[in-house]
Structure formats: C-alpha cells, structure tokens
Kinemage of the C-alpha trace (Angstrom):
@kinemage 1
@onewidth
@group {chain A} dominant
@subgroup {mainchain}
@vectorlist {calphas} color= white
{ca unk a 1} P -22.461 7.149 21.349
{ca unk a 2} L -22.987 7.232 17.550
{ca unk a 3} L -21.530 4.350 15.569
{ca unk a 4} L -18.130 4.902 13.951
{ca unk a 5} L -18.808 5.969 10.349
{ca unk a 6} L -17.707 3.984 7.333
{ca unk a 7} L -14.244 4.875 6.081
{ca unk a 8} L -12.243 3.880 3.008
{ca unk a 9} L -8.457 4.241 3.112
{ca unk a 10} L -6.552 3.712 -0.136
{ca unk a 11} L -3.415 1.630 0.374
{ca unk a 12} L -2.696 1.522 -3.348
{ca unk a 13} L -4.458 1.806 -6.689
{ca unk a 14} L -1.829 1.089 -9.370
{ca unk a 15} L -2.018 -1.574 -12.077
{ca unk a 16} L -0.641 -3.955 -13.222
{ca unk a 17} L 2.481 -3.351 -11.101
{ca unk a 18} L 3.333 -0.792 -8.418
{ca unk a 19} L 4.771 2.579 -9.269
{ca unk a 20} L 7.457 4.159 -7.101
{ca unk a 21} L 4.828 5.865 -4.959
{ca unk a 22} L 1.691 3.771 -5.476
{ca unk a 23} L 1.220 0.080 -4.600
{ca unk a 24} L -1.290 -2.045 -6.489
{ca unk a 25} L -4.955 -2.389 -5.511
{ca unk a 26} L -5.589 -2.511 -1.787
{ca unk a 27} L -7.924 -0.758 0.626
{ca unk a 28} L -8.714 -0.654 4.320
{ca unk a 29} L -12.456 -0.458 4.975
{ca unk a 30} L -13.444 0.329 8.535
{ca unk a 31} L -16.619 1.057 10.453
{ca unk a 32} L -18.229 0.265 13.761
{ca unk a 33} L -14.851 -0.738 15.148
{ca unk a 34} L -14.243 -3.413 12.456
{ca unk a 35} L -11.396 -3.328 9.916
{ca unk a 36} L -11.241 -5.270 6.661
{ca unk a 37} L -8.306 -5.377 4.229
{ca unk a 38} L -9.988 -5.370 0.817
{ca unk a 39} L -7.658 -6.714 -1.882
{ca unk a 40} L -4.026 -7.351 -1.059
{ca unk a 41} L -2.284 -6.154 -4.189
{ca unk a 42} L 1.472 -5.993 -4.559
{ca unk a 43} L 2.996 -3.616 -2.029
{ca unk a 44} L -0.108 -2.909 0.058
{ca unk a 45} L 0.949 -4.740 3.224
{ca unk a 46} L 3.485 -2.000 3.965
{ca unk a 47} L 1.095 0.985 4.031
{ca unk a 48} L -1.597 -1.141 5.698
{ca unk a 49} L 0.551 -1.114 8.834
{ca unk a 50} L 0.212 2.663 9.125
{ca unk a 51} L -3.407 1.999 10.065
{ca unk a 52} L -3.662 -1.581 11.349
{ca unk a 53} L -1.368 -4.489 12.129
{ca unk a 54} L -2.273 -7.938 10.872
{ca unk a 55} L -3.360 -8.861 14.389
{ca unk a 56} L -5.736 -5.885 14.443
{ca unk a 57} L -7.613 -6.830 11.266
{ca unk a 58} L -11.008 -8.483 11.513
{ca unk a 59} L -10.963 -10.004 7.998
{ca unk a 60} L -9.425 -9.938 4.548
{ca unk a 61} L -11.563 -9.888 1.380
{ca unk a 62} L -10.086 -10.641 -2.078
{ca unk a 63} L -11.897 -9.831 -5.331
{ca unk a 64} L -9.915 -12.172 -7.620
{ca unk a 65} L -6.586 -13.934 -7.874
{ca unk a 66} L -4.595 -11.717 -10.211
{ca unk a 67} L -1.364 -10.745 -8.466
{ca unk a 68} L -2.100 -7.018 -8.447
{ca unk a 69} L -5.042 -7.804 -6.146
{ca unk a 70} L -3.746 -10.717 -4.059
{ca unk a 71} L 0.064 -11.078 -4.069
{ca unk a 72} L 0.634 -9.599 -0.623
{ca unk a 73} L -1.283 -12.483 0.930
{ca unk a 74} L 1.977 -14.388 0.460
{ca unk a 75} L 3.973 -12.042 2.666
{ca unk a 76} L 1.044 -11.685 5.090
{ca unk a 77} L 1.220 -15.463 5.557
{ca unk a 78} L 4.801 -15.225 6.799
{ca unk a 79} L 3.896 -12.315 9.051
{ca unk a 80} L 0.992 -14.210 10.582
{ca unk a 81} L 2.914 -17.413 11.305
{ca unk a 82} L 6.623 -16.699 11.562
{ca unk a 83} L 7.227 -13.167 12.845
{ca unk a 84} L 5.985 -10.851 15.593
{ca unk a 85} L 2.250 -11.272 14.955
{ca unk a 86} L 0.247 -13.269 17.476
{ca unk a 87} L -3.417 -13.959 16.776
{ca unk a 88} L -5.723 -16.103 18.853
{ca unk a 89} L -7.124 -17.676 15.674
{ca unk a 90} L -6.504 -17.600 11.907
{ca unk a 91} L -7.709 -14.429 10.228
{ca unk a 92} L -10.964 -14.805 8.245
{ca unk a 93} L -10.147 -14.672 4.530
{ca unk a 94} L -12.928 -14.321 1.949
{ca unk a 95} L -11.874 -14.995 -1.625
{ca unk a 96} L -12.634 -16.712 -4.922
{ca unk a 97} L -12.923 -20.496 -5.172
{ca unk a 98} L -9.517 -22.171 -5.028
{ca unk a 99} L -7.783 -19.380 -3.131
{ca unk a 100} L -6.319 -21.684 -0.453
{ca unk a 101} L -4.821 -24.081 -3.001
{ca unk a 102} L -3.449 -21.154 -5.012
{ca unk a 103} L -1.673 -19.812 -1.953
{ca unk a 104} L -0.386 -23.268 -1.063
{ca unk a 105} L 0.929 -23.684 -4.591
{ca unk a 106} L 3.130 -20.624 -4.166
{ca unk a 107} L 4.163 -21.217 -0.573
{ca unk a 108} L 4.786 -24.984 -0.409
{ca unk a 109} L 8.442 -25.869 -0.925
{ca unk a 110} L 8.520 -29.529 0.061
{ca unk a 111} L 6.368 -32.629 0.022
{ca unk a 112} L 4.454 -31.181 2.994
{ca unk a 113} L 1.771 -28.625 2.115
{ca unk a 114} L 2.336 -25.260 3.779
{ca unk a 115} L -0.168 -24.730 6.618
{ca unk a 116} L -2.287 -22.108 4.858
{ca unk a 117} L -5.235 -22.769 7.133
{ca unk a 118} L -3.122 -21.990 10.196
{ca unk a 119} L -2.873 -18.396 8.959
{ca unk a 120} L -6.183 -17.952 7.133
{ca unk a 121} L -9.691 -19.188 7.894
{ca unk a 122} L -10.820 -19.392 4.275
{ca unk a 123} L -14.382 -18.855 3.075
{ca unk a 124} L -14.882 -19.173 -0.683
{ca unk a 125} L -17.067 -16.514 -2.234
{ca unk a 126} L -20.100 -17.195 -4.422
{ca unk a 127} L -22.570 -14.939 -6.190
{ca unk a 128} L -24.744 -13.304 -3.550
{ca unk a 129} L -22.537 -14.383 -0.642
{ca unk a 130} L -23.284 -12.485 2.566
{ca unk a 131} L -21.233 -12.245 5.710
{ca unk a 132} L -20.930 -10.066 8.791
{ca unk a 133} L -17.647 -8.756 10.142
{ca unk a 134} L -18.334 -6.951 13.375
{ca unk a 135} L -20.677 -4.087 12.516
{ca unk a 136} L -19.944 -4.424 8.781
{ca unk a 137} L -22.273 -6.262 6.409
{ca unk a 138} L -20.479 -7.652 3.336
{ca unk a 139} L -22.296 -8.715 0.164
{ca unk a 140} L -20.434 -10.153 -2.822
{ca unk a 141} L -21.573 -10.495 -6.421
{ca unk a 142} L -19.903 -12.367 -9.268
{ca unk a 143} L -18.784 -9.982 -12.020
{ca unk a 144} L -17.326 -10.203 -15.543
{ca unk a 145} L -13.531 -10.460 -15.610
{ca unk a 146} L -12.917 -13.650 -17.589
{ca unk a 147} L -12.162 -15.567 -14.371
{ca unk a 148} L -13.848 -15.957 -10.985
{ca unk a 149} L -14.131 -12.361 -9.753
{ca unk a 150} L -16.348 -10.536 -7.299
{ca unk a 151} L -17.540 -7.058 -6.414
{ca unk a 152} L -18.261 -6.056 -2.831
{ca unk a 153} L -20.860 -3.966 -1.017
{ca unk a 154} L -20.046 -2.932 2.556
{ca unk a 155} L -22.773 -1.459 4.750
{ca unk a 156} L -22.931 -0.142 8.292
{ca unk a 157} L -24.970 2.450 10.168
{ca unk a 158} L -27.003 3.279 7.089
{ca unk a 159} L -23.943 3.941 4.889
{ca unk a 160} L -22.784 1.919 1.892
{ca unk a 161} L -19.616 1.526 -0.147
{ca unk a 162} L -19.417 -0.618 -3.283
{ca unk a 163} L -16.116 -1.813 -4.796
{ca unk a 164} L -16.124 -3.120 -8.354
{ca unk a 165} L -13.002 -5.247 -8.194
{ca unk a 166} L -11.952 -5.803 -11.808
{ca unk a 167} L -14.836 -6.219 -14.228
{ca unk a 168} L -16.426 -5.140 -17.448
{ca unk a 169} L -19.709 -3.280 -17.012
{ca unk a 170} L -22.345 -5.800 -15.963
{ca unk a 171} L -25.795 -5.996 -14.435
{ca unk a 172} L -24.529 -7.625 -11.245
{ca unk a 173} L -22.313 -4.647 -10.407
{ca unk a 174} L -25.042 -2.117 -11.202
{ca unk a 175} L -27.506 -4.006 -9.023
{ca unk a 176} L -25.005 -4.288 -6.184
{ca unk a 177} L -24.259 -0.556 -6.354
{ca unk a 178} L -27.911 0.572 -6.344
{ca unk a 179} L -28.256 3.782 -4.269
{ca unk a 180} L -24.798 3.387 -2.698
{ca unk a 181} L -23.133 6.346 -1.037
{ca unk a 182} L -19.867 5.743 -2.880
{ca unk a 183} L -18.825 3.534 -5.796
{ca unk a 184} L -15.124 2.657 -5.903
{ca unk a 185} L -14.841 1.596 -9.539
{ca unk a 186} L -11.941 0.539 -11.685
{ca unk a 187} L -11.199 2.557 -14.840
{ca unk a 188} L -8.391 0.515 -16.309
{ca unk a 189} L -8.637 1.054 -20.036
{ca unk a 190} L -8.948 4.029 -22.393
{ca unk a 191} L -11.010 1.972 -24.866
{ca unk a 192} L -13.813 -0.585 -24.335
{ca unk a 193} L -12.494 -3.888 -23.013
{ca unk a 194} L -14.217 -7.224 -22.295
{ca unk a 195} L -12.756 -7.411 -18.783
{ca unk a 196} L -12.522 -3.806 -17.569
{ca unk a 197} L -14.260 -0.432 -17.328
{ca unk a 198} L -13.225 2.694 -19.167
{ca unk a 199} L -13.696 5.972 -17.258
{ca unk a 200} L -16.888 6.500 -19.251
{ca unk a 201} L -18.069 3.002 -18.318
{ca unk a 202} L -17.441 3.773 -14.646
{ca unk a 203} L -19.499 6.946 -14.989
{ca unk a 204} L -22.308 5.063 -16.703
{ca unk a 205} L -22.336 2.361 -14.016
{ca unk a 206} L -22.462 5.008 -11.293
{ca unk a 207} L -25.287 6.816 -13.084
{ca unk a 208} L -27.327 3.663 -13.677
{ca unk a 209} L -26.895 2.644 -10.033
{ca unk a 210} L -27.788 6.117 -8.688
{ca unk a 211} L -24.503 6.197 -6.779
{ca unk a 212} L -23.917 9.425 -4.885
{ca unk a 213} L -20.165 9.592 -5.445
{ca unk a 214} L -17.688 7.954 -7.831
{ca unk a 215} L -14.117 7.129 -6.799
{ca unk a 216} L -11.978 5.936 -9.703
{ca unk a 217} L -9.267 3.368 -9.057
{ca unk a 218} L -7.056 0.884 -10.956
{ca unk a 219} L -6.456 3.457 -13.707
{ca unk a 220} L -4.223 1.869 -16.339
{ca unk a 221} L -0.938 3.368 -17.411
{ca unk a 222} L -2.359 4.609 -20.716
{ca unk a 223} L -4.256 7.271 -18.728
{ca unk a 224} L -3.341 9.694 -15.975
{ca unk a 225} L -5.685 9.895 -12.984
{ca unk a 226} L -6.585 13.451 -14.005
{ca unk a 227} L -7.524 12.300 -17.501
{ca unk a 228} L -9.657 9.487 -16.113
{ca unk a 229} L -11.459 11.850 -13.726
{ca unk a 230} L -12.106 14.366 -16.511
{ca unk a 231} L -13.526 11.689 -18.813
{ca unk a 232} L -15.773 10.243 -16.108
{ca unk a 233} L -16.916 13.684 -14.960
{ca unk a 234} L -18.259 14.390 -18.445
{ca unk a 235} L -20.713 11.495 -18.006
{ca unk a 236} L -21.525 11.437 -14.276
{ca unk a 237} L -23.296 14.336 -12.588
{ca unk a 238} L -22.032 13.605 -9.075
{ca unk a 239} L -18.590 14.119 -7.542
{ca unk a 240} L -15.732 12.185 -9.177
{ca unk a 241} L -12.294 11.769 -7.604
{ca unk a 242} L -9.308 9.467 -7.963
{ca unk a 243} L -8.261 6.933 -5.325
{ca unk a 244} L -4.911 8.509 -4.552
{ca unk a 245} L -2.673 6.319 -2.375
{ca unk a 246} L -3.031 7.334 1.258
{ca unk a 247} L -6.370 9.076 0.727
{ca unk a 248} L -9.107 8.432 3.268
{ca unk a 249} L -12.778 8.924 2.438
{ca unk a 250} L -15.562 9.230 4.991
{ca unk a 251} L -18.567 7.488 3.424
C-alpha cells in the first residue's frame, strides 16, 4: 500500500491572542501514520481533539516560548497526568532550550517541582537538530526572532512541509525551505519588522527557496487574511492561501 501522504491541519493561526473563532498558532502534521502537534498556542488543544487525543500523538514540537505558540502545553500537562489520558510513556516534546524549566515555573505551586518530565520527554532543539517521529523526518533550524526560536522542515514519502515559526527573513529559513512542497510562513506585520515577516517578505522567502506553495499564517491584526494573501500574491508566482482554522492541506 502507498504511504499515507503528508497532511497539515490548521488548529489555529491567530496572534497575539485568540479571536472568537480562531485559536493562536497550532498545527497537526501527519504522515505515514505519525501525528505531531506543531506549536501549542492558546486555544489549540480544543480543536486538536477533533483529530487526535493526547494519547494518540507521537510528539509535540514547539518553535519558541511565546504564549501564542506554547501556552496550551500547560493544560496538556494536566490532561496527560490528571484526567482521562493514559499513555505508556511521556510524550516526546521538542522545544527551545529551557522549555522544561519554563513549564515548571508556571505549574509548580509548592516547594516540590511539578513533575514535568512525567508528562513530557523533553528534547531541547539546536540549530540543525534532526529527529525521526515514525515515518516523519524533522529538521530544525535556528531563526531570527530575538529569542531562541526555530523553524521546522517535515519530510515523508518524498514530500516536504516547512514551517517558519516566528522569524524575520533569514538565510536559515530560506535554506531550510529549499525546494519544499509547501512553506507555512508567518506574515505578522504590515511593515518591515526585526522579528517577523511581512506578506511581501513571506513571498520573497518562498521565491528564494523555490517553494511550490505558500500558506500564510500568524497574520497580525493590522491586516486581514485577504489583504495578506493579495500582498504576497503580487510577489510570489505560485499559489498563495491563508491558514484558515480547520483547513487541511494535502502536501
């Protein structure tokens, strides 16, 4: 039988806080039978459960520790340890350096440190980090966000998806995205910013990387998704769409 294709499901794409109908950044990436929750922004744990329970995930991957990309790890912790979820082992969690202590800082309410490692098997990311989750190959690159932050390339069965996380345009992201089938790229700001892409920046990154498709996400509240898509489309020759919450893309 042919391998299950690579799929991207958008759990949320809002920033810096959820809207009434759109959680913050969070995605389910699946392929070859493996499922990875990529970024756990505010509100994404709810829609995640339409597609996979916490005990059905193979890993979690976090780009950086701003709340709109990681806050739902806090509620996932309670689900993993104190509710109806039963896992044979802690869930693999890939994230920036210090992620375990950051979680413990929020969750510990006494002199005894909360048992973060009982819920999450933490691996700290570094530039060029590679890992395998089932049939999925994950490669991380450090990007430019004014704090430890990473972009991700997921590959399986000859298909590739690259996620920018939050970053200004940078060589590492362009290199990571080279010849990818789809680039999921933030387009936060209407004007150039030292920590984010504009829609035009996202188009330029996609063009420089020879990406086949551009999916805009993390569009800031100064722009509508339609405006961001129109601005990017003027600079990128390939298809451009917005990461609407609930959308699923076959890569």
